[in-house]
C-alpha positions in Angstrom: 25.2 -13.9 -6.8 25.7 -10.2 -7.0 27.6 -8.8 -10.0 28.3 -5.5 -8.2 31.2 -6.3 -5.8 31.4 -3.8 -2.9 27.9 -2.5 -3.6 25.9 -1.4 -0.6 23.2 -3.9 0.4 19.6 -3.4 -0.7 16.9 -4.1 2.0 13.9 -6.3 0.9 10.9 -6.8 3.2 8.1 -9.1 2.0 9.1 -12.3 0.3 5.7 -13.8 -0.7 4.4 -15.0 -4.1 5.7 -11.8 -5.8 8.3 -10.5 -3.4 10.2 -13.7 -3.2 11.1 -13.9 -7.0 11.6 -10.1 -7.1 14.1 -10.3 -4.3 15.9 -13.2 -6.1 16.3 -10.9 -9.1 17.7 -8.1 -7.0 20.2 -10.6 -5.6 21.6 -11.1 -9.1 23.0 -7.5 -9.0 23.1 -6.4 -5.3 23.7 -7.9 -1.9 20.3 -8.2 -0.1 19.3 -7.8 3.5 16.0 -9.6 3.8 13.1 -9.9 6.2 9.7 -11.6 6.2 7.4 -12.6 9.1 7.1 -16.1 7.6 10.3 -17.9 8.6 10.2 -20.3 5.7 10.2 -17.5 3.2 13.1 -15.8 4.9 15.0 -19.1 4.9 14.5 -19.5 1.2 15.9 -16.1 0.5 18.9 -16.9 2.7 19.4 -20.1 0.8 19.5 -18.1 -2.4 22.2 -15.8 -1.0 20.5 -13.1 1.0 21.4 -12.1 4.6 18.6 -12.4 7.2 17.5 -9.4 9.3 15.7 -9.7 12.6 13.1 -7.1 11.7 12.3 -3.9 9.7 14.5 -1.8 11.9 17.6 -3.9 11.2 16.9 -3.8 7.5 16.8 0.1 7.6 20.0 0.2 9.7 22.0 -1.9 7.2 20.7 -0.7 3.8 20.6 2.7 2.0 17.8 1.6 -0.3 14.9 -0.5 1.0 12.2 -2.2 -0.9 8.9 -3.4 0.6 6.4 -5.7 -1.0 3.5 -6.3 1.4 -0.1 -7.5 1.4 -1.8 -4.1 1.7 -2.2 -0.8 3.6 -2.4 -2.3 7.2 0.9 -4.2 6.6 2.6 -1.1 5.1 1.6 1.0 8.2 2.9 -1.7 10.5 6.2 -2.1 8.7 6.9 1.6 8.3 5.2 3.2 11.3 5.6 0.4 14.0 7.8 0.9 17.0 10.7 -1.0 15.4 9.6 0.1 11.9 11.4 1.6 9.0 10.5 5.2 9.8 11.9 5.0 13.3 15.3 3.9 11.9 15.3 6.1 8.7 18.1 8.5 8.2 18.7 11.5 5.8 19.3 10.5 2.2 17.8 7.0 2.6 15.4 5.9 -0.1 12.5 3.6 0.5 10.5 1.9 -2.4 7.1 0.5 -1.5 6.0 -1.9 -4.2 2.9 -2.9 -2.4 -0.5 -2.3 -3.9 -2.2 -0.1 -1.3 -4.3 3.0 -0.8 -2.5 6.2 -2.0 -3.4 7.8 1.3 -1.3 5.2 3.1 1.6 6.1 0.7 1.3 9.8 1.4 1.1 9.2 5.1 4.3 7.1 5.1 6.0 9.5 2.7 5.4 12.4 5.1 6.8 10.5 8.0 9.9 9.6 6.1 10.4 13.1 4.8 10.3 14.4 8.4 13.5 12.3 9.0 15.1 13.4 5.7 14.4 10.2 3.8 12.4 9.7 0.6 9.7 7.3 -0.5 8.7 6.1 -4.0 5.5 4.1 -4.5 6.2 1.6 -7.2 3.5 -1.1 -7.5 3.9 -3.7 -10.2 1.7 -5.3 -12.9 1.9 -8.6 -14.8 2.1 -12.1 -13.6 4.1 -14.2 -11.0 6.0 -15.6 -14.0 7.0 -12.0 -14.9 8.2 -11.5 -11.4 10.4 -14.6 -11.8 11.7 -13.4 -15.2 12.3 -9.8 -14.1 9.8 -8.5 -16.7 7.3 -6.7 -14.5 5.7 -3.4 -15.3 6.5 -0.9 -12.6 4.4 2.2 -12.0 6.3 4.8 -10.0 5.1 7.8 -8.0 7.4 10.4 -6.4 10.4 12.4 -7.3 11.5 11.7 -10.9 15.1 12.4 -9.9 14.8 9.8 -7.1 13.3 7.3 -9.6 16.4 7.9 -11.9 18.7 7.2 -8.9 16.9 3.9 -8.4 16.4 2.9 -12.0 19.3 0.4 -11.8 17.6 -1.3 -8.9 14.1 -1.3 -10.4 15.5 -2.7 -13.7 16.5 -5.9 -11.9 12.8 -6.6 -11.4 11.0 -4.9 -14.4 11.4 -4.1 -18.1 8.8 -1.3 -18.2 9.4 1.4 -15.6 7.0 4.4 -15.9 7.0 7.6 -13.9 3.3 8.4 -13.1 3.6 11.7 -11.2 3.8 12.8 -7.6 3.9 10.4 -4.6 0.8 8.2 -4.6 0.1 8.3 -8.3 1.9 4.9 -8.9 -0.8 3.4 -6.6 -3.6 5.3 -8.5 -2.4 3.9 -11.8 -2.0 0.4 -10.4 -5.5 0.4 -8.8 -7.1 1.6 -12.1 -5.1 -1.1 -13.9 -6.4 -3.8 -11.6 -10.0 -2.7 -11.7 -9.9 -2.7 -15.5 -8.5 -6.2 -15.3 -11.0 -7.5 -12.8 -13.9 -5.9 -14.8 -12.6 -7.6 -17.9 -12.3 -11.0 -16.2 -15.8 -10.7 -14.7 -17.2 -9.9 -18.2 -15.4 -12.8 -19.8 -16.6 -15.1 -17.0 -20.2 -14.3 -18.0 -19.8 -14.2 -21.8 -17.6 -17.1 -22.6 -19.5 -19.9 -20.8 -22.6 -18.5 -22.5 -21.1 -19.0 -25.9 -20.0 -22.5 -24.9 -23.6 -23.4 -23.9 -24.7 -22.2 -27.4 -22.4 -24.6 -29.1 -18.9 -23.0 -29.4 -16.0 -25.1 -28.0 -14.0 -23.2 -25.4 -10.6 -23.6 -27.0 -11.9 -22.6 -30.4 -13.7 -19.6 -28.9 -10.5 -18.3 -27.2 -8.6 -18.8 -30.4 -11.1 -16.8 -32.5 -11.6 -14.0 -30.0 -7.8 -13.6 -29.6 -7.6 -12.5 -33.2 -10.4 -10.0 -33.0 -11.5 -6.8 -31.2 -12.2 -8.7 -27.9 -8.5 -9.7 -27.6 -7.0 -8.7 -24.2 -4.3 -9.5 -21.7 -7.0 -11.1 -19.6 -8.2 -13.3 -22.4 -4.7 -14.4 -23.4 -3.3 -15.0 -19.9 -6.1 -15.6 -17.4 -8.5 -17.4 -19.7 -6.0 -18.9 -22.2 -3.9 -20.3 -19.4 -5.7 -20.7 -16.0 -9.3 -21.0 -17.0 -9.0 -23.4 -19.9 -6.8 -25.5 -17.6 -9.2 -25.3 -14.7 -6.3 -23.9 -12.6 -7.9 -21.9 -9.8 -5.8 -23.3 -7.0 -4.7 -21.2 -4.0 -1.2 -19.6 -4.3 -1.9 -17.2 -7.1 -3.6 -13.8 -7.0 -6.6 -14.7 -4.9 -10.3 -13.5 -4.7 -9.4 -12.0 -1.4 -6.6 -9.9 -2.8 -8.7 -8.8 -5.8 -11.4 -7.7 -3.3 -8.8 -5.7 -1.4 -7.7 -3.9 -4.6 -11.3 -3.3 -5.7 -12.1 -1.8 -2.3 -9.1 0.6 -2.7 -10.2 1.6 -6.2 -13.8 2.2 -5.2 -12.6 4.3 -2.3 -10.8 6.5 -4.8 -14.0 6.9 -6.7 -15.9 7.7 -3.5 -13.3 10.4 -2.6 -13.9 11.9 -6.1 -17.7 11.7 -5.7 -18.3 9.5 -8.8 -20.0 6.1 -9.1 -18.1 3.2 -10.7 -21.0 1.0 -11.9 -18.9 -1.8 -13.5 -16.5 -1.7 -10.6 -19.3 -2.1 -8.0 -20.7 -5.1 -10.0 -17.3 -6.7 -10.2 -16.8 -6.3 -6.5 -20.2 -8.0 -5.9 -19.1 -10.9 -8.0 -15.9 -11.2 -6.0 -17.9 -11.1 -2.8 -20.1 -13.9 -4.1 -17.1 -16.0 -4.9 -15.7 -15.4 -1.4 -19.1 -16.2 0.2 -19.0 -19.6 -1.7 -15.8 -20.4 0.1 -13.4 -19.4 -2.8 -11.7 -16.4 -1.1 -8.2 -18.1 -1.3 -8.7 -19.3 -4.9 -7.1 -17.6 -8.0 -9.7 -14.9 -8.8 -10.6 -16.1 -12.4 -12.5 -18.7 -10.4 -15.3 -16.2 -11.1 -15.9 -18.3 -14.2 -17.3 -21.1 -12.0 -20.2 -18.9 -10.9 -21.6 -18.7 -14.4 -20.5 -22.2 -15.3 -22.6 -23.6 -12.4 -25.7 -21.8 -13.7 -25.3 -23.1 -17.2 -24.1 -26.6 -16.3 -20.9 -26.3 -18.4 -17.2 -26.2 -17.6 -15.2 -23.8 -19.8 -12.1 -26.0 -20.2 -9.7 -26.7 -23.0 -11.0 -30.0 -24.1 -14.7 -29.4 -23.4 -17.2 -29.4 -26.3 -19.7 -26.7 -27.1 -23.3 -27.1 -26.3 -25.7 -27.3 -23.3 -25.3 -30.2 -20.9 -27.0 -33.5 -22.0 -29.1 -33.4 -18.8 -30.9 -30.0 -18.5 -31.1 -30.7 -14.7 -27.3 -30.4 -14.5 -27.6 -26.6 -15.1 -28.5 -24.0 -12.4 -26.2 -25.4 -9.8 -24.2 -28.2 -11.4 -21.3 -29.0 -13.5 -19.0 -26.0 -13.2 -19.4 -25.5 -9.4 -16.6 -25.8 -6.9 -17.9 -27.2 -3.6 
């Protein structure tokens, strides 16, 4: 329940894998007016103490500050610019915080539409894991007015512990997209190198332990490999191959606008496309490991030994593959 009696409600639209726990943390400090197109998600928020709205327009009518956490640019345009969208109901002095990872051009387009009605937009995409969303320890990268950020810092602090101003509107998205592409590139590299070391005799758990203490240590190694990959946990419900492809596309579009090639980014996108083509689009994106595992005939898992498969015929299409 809120610890700020009499506080004006905060609007929250988008209650998915990240938005749901983020809204739950906002609820600890502020009343929340919530909306999601999936009825079950909205019902869960109501059960936690939020009030339900019938759509984006009602959220804007009832809240002075509105947070959106959506799948990508098309959803952002629909929620903000649709006929019953947030812009149509915006009023002077209102603040909107879009925490979606989307293309910065979408952010600037929406920001201009809100500004024409006297309202303001911050882009504030987040980094770290779904567990960080539950714990309220996200990293939040903010673009827009620094004064507006300070006016909303109390609200953002319910969801994150590291809140950074990146620059003008849209730069939060730029930083997030660069962050994600670095992460995807790192996971793609690990997905090639670690199963190779396993094939040559190093046990997976031992390899991760050793690398974690050296210059190859990284967030991706500690979290994505150390937790998901070693456990073989690529099940749908986490950050999927499809979502990673979406963010990679946005990042590569930024490079195209600047007229520069991103060699590693393009290769990583191709690996994600390969995973999607193999029917893994909805799987947790470190499932990239299975592409190399299937070629080597190994499975990079916590209790697996090092060394090539006993039957050489198991390689090049075998042990690590997901049907």
